[in-house]
TIVO-2410 file (N, C-alpha, C; in nm, 3 decimals):
# residues 91
REC num residu      c1      c2      c3 atome chaine
REC   1      M   0.057  -0.127   0.026     N      A
REC   1      M  -0.004   0.026   0.020    CA      A
REC   1      M   0.071   0.149  -0.003     C      A
REC   2      Q   0.181   0.122   0.148     N      A
REC   2      Q   0.303   0.302   0.102    CA      A
REC   2      Q   0.347   0.247  -0.065     C      A
REC   3      T   0.357   0.132  -0.139     N      A
REC   3      T   0.475   0.145  -0.230    CA      A
REC   3      T   0.399   0.204  -0.319     C      A
REC   4      I   0.260   0.196  -0.323     N      A
REC   4      I   0.153   0.221  -0.476    CA      A
REC   4      I   0.133   0.369  -0.418     C      A
REC   5      K   0.174   0.406  -0.282     N      A
REC   5      K   0.127   0.576  -0.287    CA      A
REC   5      K   0.223   0.643  -0.361     C      A
REC   6      L   0.367   0.595  -0.316     N      A
REC   6      L   0.491   0.627  -0.312    CA      A
REC   6      L   0.463   0.637  -0.428     C      A
REC   7      A   0.476   0.517  -0.510     N      A
REC   7      A   0.418   0.556  -0.722    CA      A
REC   7      A   0.346   0.576  -0.782     C      A
REC   8      L   0.212   0.658  -0.686     N      A
REC   8      L   0.138   0.787  -0.760    CA      A
REC   8      L   0.162   0.900  -0.726     C      A
REC   9      L   0.231   0.888  -0.595     N      A
REC   9      L   0.287   1.030  -0.598    CA      A
REC   9      L   0.395   1.125  -0.712     C      A
REC  10      S   0.468   0.999  -0.730     N      A
REC  10      S   0.638   1.030  -0.815    CA      A
REC  10      S   0.528   1.032  -0.947     C      A
REC  11      I   0.376   0.954  -1.004     N      A
REC  11      I   0.398   0.968  -1.133    CA      A
REC  11      I   0.313   1.143  -1.113     C      A
REC  12      I   0.244   1.163  -1.051     N      A
REC  12      I   0.187   1.329  -1.009    CA      A
REC  12      I   0.322   1.390  -1.053     C      A
REC  13      T   0.355   1.411  -0.986     N      A
REC  13      T   0.500   1.457  -0.980    CA      A
REC  13      T   0.555   1.490  -1.098     C      A
REC  14      V   0.576   1.394  -1.164     N      A
REC  14      V   0.696   1.381  -1.271    CA      A
REC  14      V   0.579   1.431  -1.432     C      A
REC  15      L   0.467   1.381  -1.377     N      A
REC  15      L   0.327   1.453  -1.497    CA      A
REC  15      L   0.311   1.668  -1.427     C      A
REC  16      L   0.354   1.696  -1.343     N      A
REC  16      L   0.370   1.808  -1.280    CA      A
REC  16      L   0.466   1.870  -1.319     C      A
REC  17      V   0.593   1.791  -1.317     N      A
REC  17      V   0.723   1.920  -1.330    CA      A
REC  17      V   0.720   1.875  -1.510     C      A
REC  18      G   0.687   1.777  -1.508     N      A
REC  18      G   0.728   1.718  -1.683    CA      A
REC  18      G   0.674   1.802  -1.785     C      A
REC  19      C   0.563   1.822  -1.732     N      A
REC  19      C   0.412   1.916  -1.831    CA      A
REC  19      C   0.462   2.044  -1.921     C      A
REC  20      A   0.486   2.089  -2.008     N      A
REC  20      A   0.510   2.218  -2.078    CA      A
REC  20      A   0.395   2.256  -2.118     C      A
REC  21      T   0.418   2.409  -2.035     N      A
REC  21      T   0.280   2.466  -2.107    CA      A
REC  21      T   0.313   2.552  -2.289     C      A
REC  22      T   0.146   2.558  -2.356     N      A
REC  22      T   0.198   2.592  -2.470    CA      A
REC  22      T   0.261   2.767  -2.468     C      A
REC  23      S   0.257   2.839  -2.380     N      A
REC  23      S   0.414   2.994  -2.379    CA      A
REC  23      S   0.559   2.882  -2.347     C      A
REC  24      D   0.539   2.809  -2.312     N      A
REC  24      D   0.710   2.775  -2.325    CA      A
REC  24      D   0.771   2.678  -2.457     C      A
REC  25      I   0.645   2.638  -2.469     N      A
REC  25      I   0.628   2.590  -2.676    CA      A
REC  25      I   0.642   2.653  -2.793     C      A
REC  26      E   0.588   2.768  -2.771     N      A
REC  26      E   0.587   2.868  -2.869    CA      A
REC  26      E   0.730   2.929  -2.808     C      A
REC  27      N   0.755   2.955  -2.700     N      A
REC  27      N   0.865   3.003  -2.649    CA      A
REC  27      N   1.003   2.906  -2.765     C      A
REC  28      L   0.979   2.786  -2.735     N      A
REC  28      L   1.106   2.716  -2.777    CA      A
REC  28      L   1.050   2.762  -2.937     C      A
REC  29      Q   0.911   2.733  -3.019     N      A
REC  29      Q   0.919   2.742  -3.140    CA      A
REC  29      Q   0.998   2.828  -3.210     C      A
REC  30      T   1.007   2.983  -3.170     N      A
REC  30      T   1.028   3.136  -3.159    CA      A
REC  30      T   1.164   3.118  -3.191     C      A
REC  31      Q   1.292   3.028  -3.126     N      A
REC  31      Q   1.382   3.001  -3.063    CA      A
REC  31      Q   1.470   2.907  -3.182     C      A
REC  32      V   1.343   2.808  -3.213     N      A
REC  32      V   1.412   2.747  -3.344    CA      A
REC  32      V   1.404   2.842  -3.460     C      A
REC  33      D   1.271   2.921  -3.486     N      A
REC  33      D   1.303   2.991  -3.601    CA      A
REC  33      D   1.398   3.061  -3.632     C      A
REC  34      G   1.432   3.116  -3.445     N      A
REC  34      G   1.529   3.231  -3.507    CA      A
REC  34      G   1.707   3.090  -3.528     C      A
REC  35      L   1.661   3.034  -3.503     N      A
REC  35      L   1.803   2.979  -3.547    CA      A
REC  35      L   1.823   2.910  -3.658     C      A
REC  36      K   1.665   2.872  -3.758     N      A
REC  36      K   1.697   2.833  -3.906    CA      A
REC  36      K   1.742   2.939  -3.936     C      A
REC  37      T   1.642   3.071  -3.946     N      A
REC  37      T   1.710   3.211  -3.979    CA      A
REC  37      T   1.885   3.228  -3.997     C      A
REC  38      S   1.953   3.192  -3.864     N      A
REC  38      S   2.048   3.196  -3.895    CA      A
REC  38      S   2.128   3.107  -3.897     C      A
REC  39      V   2.116   2.988  -3.907     N      A
REC  39      V   2.104   2.881  -4.019    CA      A
REC  39      V   2.092   2.901  -4.176     C      A
REC  40      A   2.050   2.975  -4.237     N      A
REC  40      A   2.054   3.038  -4.341    CA      A
REC  40      A   2.145   3.131  -4.389     C      A
REC  41      Q   2.102   3.234  -4.310     N      A
REC  41      Q   2.237   3.330  -4.276    CA      A
REC  41      Q   2.391   3.245  -4.341     C      A
REC  42      V   2.376   3.203  -4.227     N      A
REC  42      V   2.530   3.168  -4.217    CA      A
REC  42      V   2.593   3.100  -4.296     C      A
REC  43      S   2.452   2.992  -4.416     N      A
REC  43      S   2.506   2.939  -4.462    CA      A
REC  43      S   2.490   2.989  -4.567     C      A
REC  44      S   2.421   3.129  -4.627     N      A
REC  44      S   2.434   3.229  -4.754    CA      A
REC  44      S   2.590   3.278  -4.696     C      A
REC  45      D   2.647   3.315  -4.610     N      A
REC  45      D   2.773   3.408  -4.613    CA      A
REC  45      D   2.901   3.271  -4.621     C      A
REC  46      V   2.882   3.113  -4.620     N      A
REC  46      V   2.945   3.053  -4.623    CA      A
REC  46      V   2.967   3.070  -4.739     C      A
REC  47      Q   2.849   3.065  -4.857     N      A
REC  47      Q   2.871   3.062  -4.996    CA      A
REC  47      Q   2.896   3.141  -5.085     C      A
REC  48      A   2.854   3.297  -4.974     N      A
REC  48      A   2.975   3.369  -5.010    CA      A
REC  48      A   3.103   3.369  -5.067     C      A
REC  49      A   3.130   3.361  -4.943     N      A
REC  49      A   3.234   3.323  -4.883    CA      A
REC  49      A   3.337   3.232  -4.988     C      A
REC  50      H   3.252   3.117  -5.039     N      A
REC  50      H   3.374   3.018  -5.142    CA      A
REC  50      H   3.371   3.101  -5.277     C      A
REC  51      M   3.247   3.145  -5.284     N      A
REC  51      M   3.262   3.223  -5.406    CA      A
REC  51      M   3.352   3.335  -5.416     C      A
REC  52      A   3.374   3.423  -5.304     N      A
REC  52      A   3.526   3.509  -5.316    CA      A
REC  52      A   3.638   3.410  -5.321     C      A
REC  53      A   3.635   3.318  -5.258     N      A
REC  53      A   3.785   3.211  -5.278    CA      A
REC  53      A   3.755   3.203  -5.402     C      A
REC  54      A   3.678   3.104  -5.486     N      A
REC  54      A   3.710   3.064  -5.628    CA      A
REC  54      A   3.704   3.222  -5.676     C      A
REC  55      N   3.701   3.325  -5.712     N      A
REC  55      N   3.721   3.408  -5.756    CA      A
REC  55      N   3.880   3.457  -5.772     C      A
REC  56      A   3.907   3.482  -5.612     N      A
REC  56      A   4.034   3.485  -5.614    CA      A
REC  56      A   4.176   3.423  -5.610     C      A
REC  57      S   4.094   3.272  -5.658     N      A
REC  57      S   4.211   3.191  -5.701    CA      A
REC  57      S   4.229   3.160  -5.807     C      A
REC  58      A   4.116   3.256  -5.920     N      A
REC  58      A   4.115   3.291  -6.052    CA      A
REC  58      A   4.179   3.388  -6.107     C      A
REC  59      S   4.168   3.439  -6.024     N      A
REC  59      S   4.240   3.615  -6.061    CA      A
REC  59      S   4.382   3.584  -6.022     C      A
REC  60      A   4.439   3.486  -5.900     N      A
REC  60      A   4.574   3.440  -5.900    CA      A
REC  60      A   4.655   3.369  -5.981     C      A
REC  61      T   4.593   3.282  -6.031     N      A
REC  61      T   4.602   3.202  -6.155    CA      A
REC  61      T   4.613   3.246  -6.213     C      A
REC  62      A   4.565   3.375  -6.307     N      A
REC  62      A   4.492   3.464  -6.462    CA      A
REC  62      A   4.672   3.527  -6.394     C      A
REC  63      A   4.702   3.577  -6.291     N      A
REC  63      A   4.785   3.703  -6.291    CA      A
REC  63      A   4.957   3.618  -6.248     C      A
REC  64      E   4.958   3.468  -6.225     N      A
REC  64      E   5.080   3.403  -6.221    CA      A
REC  64      E   5.122   3.381  -6.386     C      A
REC  65      I   4.975   3.317  -6.470     N      A
REC  65      I   5.038   3.336  -6.584    CA      A
REC  65      I   5.086   3.467  -6.681     C      A
REC  66      A   5.080   3.547  -6.644     N      A
REC  66      A   5.090   3.727  -6.690    CA      A
REC  66      A   5.208   3.742  -6.675     C      A
REC  67      A   5.258   3.683  -6.469     N      A
REC  67      A   5.412   3.697  -6.465    CA      A
REC  67      A   5.485   3.612  -6.507     C      A
REC  68      T   5.470   3.494  -6.600     N      A
REC  68      T   5.544   3.368  -6.666    CA      A
REC  68      T   5.551   3.484  -6.741     C      A
REC  69      H   5.465   3.535  -6.819     N      A
REC  69      H   5.445   3.563  -6.977    CA      A
REC  69      H   5.530   3.639  -6.972     C      A
REC  70      A   5.554   3.748  -6.848     N      A
REC  70      A   5.639   3.863  -6.868    CA      A
REC  70      A   5.772   3.866  -6.836     C      A
REC  71      A   5.799   3.765  -6.771     N      A
REC  71      A   5.962   3.745  -6.720    CA      A
REC  71      A   6.024   3.659  -6.865     C      A
REC  72      K   5.965   3.535  -6.901     N      A
REC  72      K   5.944   3.516  -7.085    CA      A
REC  72      K   6.042   3.624  -7.136     C      A
REC  73      N   5.874   3.688  -7.158     N      A
REC  73      N   5.950   3.770  -7.275    CA      A
REC  73      N   6.103   3.931  -7.191     C      A
REC  74      A   6.132   3.945  -7.089     N      A
REC  74      A   6.202   4.006  -7.029    CA      A
REC  74      A   6.340   3.953  -7.000     C      A
REC  75      Q   6.323   3.812  -7.047     N      A
REC  75      Q   6.447   3.742  -7.030    CA      A
REC  75      Q   6.468   3.653  -7.227     C      A
REC  76      E   6.391   3.692  -7.263     N      A
REC  76      E   6.443   3.708  -7.429    CA      A
REC  76      E   6.499   3.851  -7.490     C      A
REC  77      T   6.439   3.945  -7.447     N      A
REC  77      T   6.535   4.066  -7.417    CA      A
REC  77      T   6.645   4.075  -7.424     C      A
REC  78      S   6.607   4.067  -7.287     N      A
REC  78      S   6.794   4.071  -7.214    CA      A
REC  78      S   6.852   3.969  -7.336     C      A
REC  79      I   6.836   3.883  -7.353     N      A
REC  79      I   6.924   3.807  -7.431    CA      A
REC  79      I   6.932   3.808  -7.578     C      A
REC  80      K   6.848   3.969  -7.642     N      A
REC  80      K   6.861   3.958  -7.787    CA      A
REC  80      K   6.939   4.093  -7.716     C      A
REC  81      L   6.934   4.199  -7.604     N      A
REC  81      L   7.009   4.270  -7.645    CA      A
REC  81      L   7.151   4.269  -7.608     C      A
REC  82      G   7.108   4.146  -7.559     N      A
REC  82      G   7.338   4.076  -7.500    CA      A
REC  82      G   7.368   4.055  -7.666     C      A
REC  83      H   7.299   3.981  -7.733     N      A
REC  83      H   7.378   3.961  -7.850    CA      A
REC  83      H   7.401   4.076  -7.927     C      A
REC  84      L   7.310   4.204  -7.915     N      A
REC  84      L   7.365   4.282  -8.007    CA      A
REC  84      L   7.494   4.413  -7.963     C      A
REC  85      F   7.466   4.414  -7.844     N      A
REC  85      F   7.609   4.444  -7.715    CA      A
REC  85      F   7.718   4.361  -7.790     C      A
REC  86      K   7.715   4.268  -7.765     N      A
REC  86      K   7.829   4.186  -7.836    CA      A
REC  86      K   7.898   4.199  -7.973     C      A
REC  87      K   7.718   4.220  -8.060     N      A
REC  87      K   7.824   4.293  -8.202    CA      A
REC  87      K   7.834   4.421  -8.193     C      A
REC  88      A   7.801   4.524  -8.134     N      A
REC  88      A   7.858   4.653  -8.089    CA      A
REC  88      A   7.974   4.681  -8.055     C      A
REC  89      L   8.014   4.604  -7.955     N      A
REC  89      L   8.136   4.573  -7.992    CA      A
REC  89      L   8.273   4.487  -8.050     C      A
REC  90      M   8.218   4.395  -8.135     N      A
REC  90      M   8.301   4.329  -8.193    CA      A
REC  90      M   8.340   4.463  -8.333     C      A
REC  91      K   8.303   4.549  -8.369     N      A
REC  91      K   8.268   4.660  -8.438    CA      A
REC  91      K   8.355   4.725  -8.407     C      A
***
């Protein structure tokens, strides 16, 4: 009998403490909605950062190609000037 009373008291206590009110649920839903908005914004920011990184990488590749081309032209010009200088010295 004592055990049954304690069990019933425990069940009633759990039900009273464990029950969420409508305002609690609405509050949680508001928080979830806010988190969804935050996640969507972060996702958008990540996508924008990814696009910016891809553009930066493409620009860096183009700059590297241009620098290599300029270095090659400078080397060819230096060789030609060296030949002309030698010719001028031989005269």
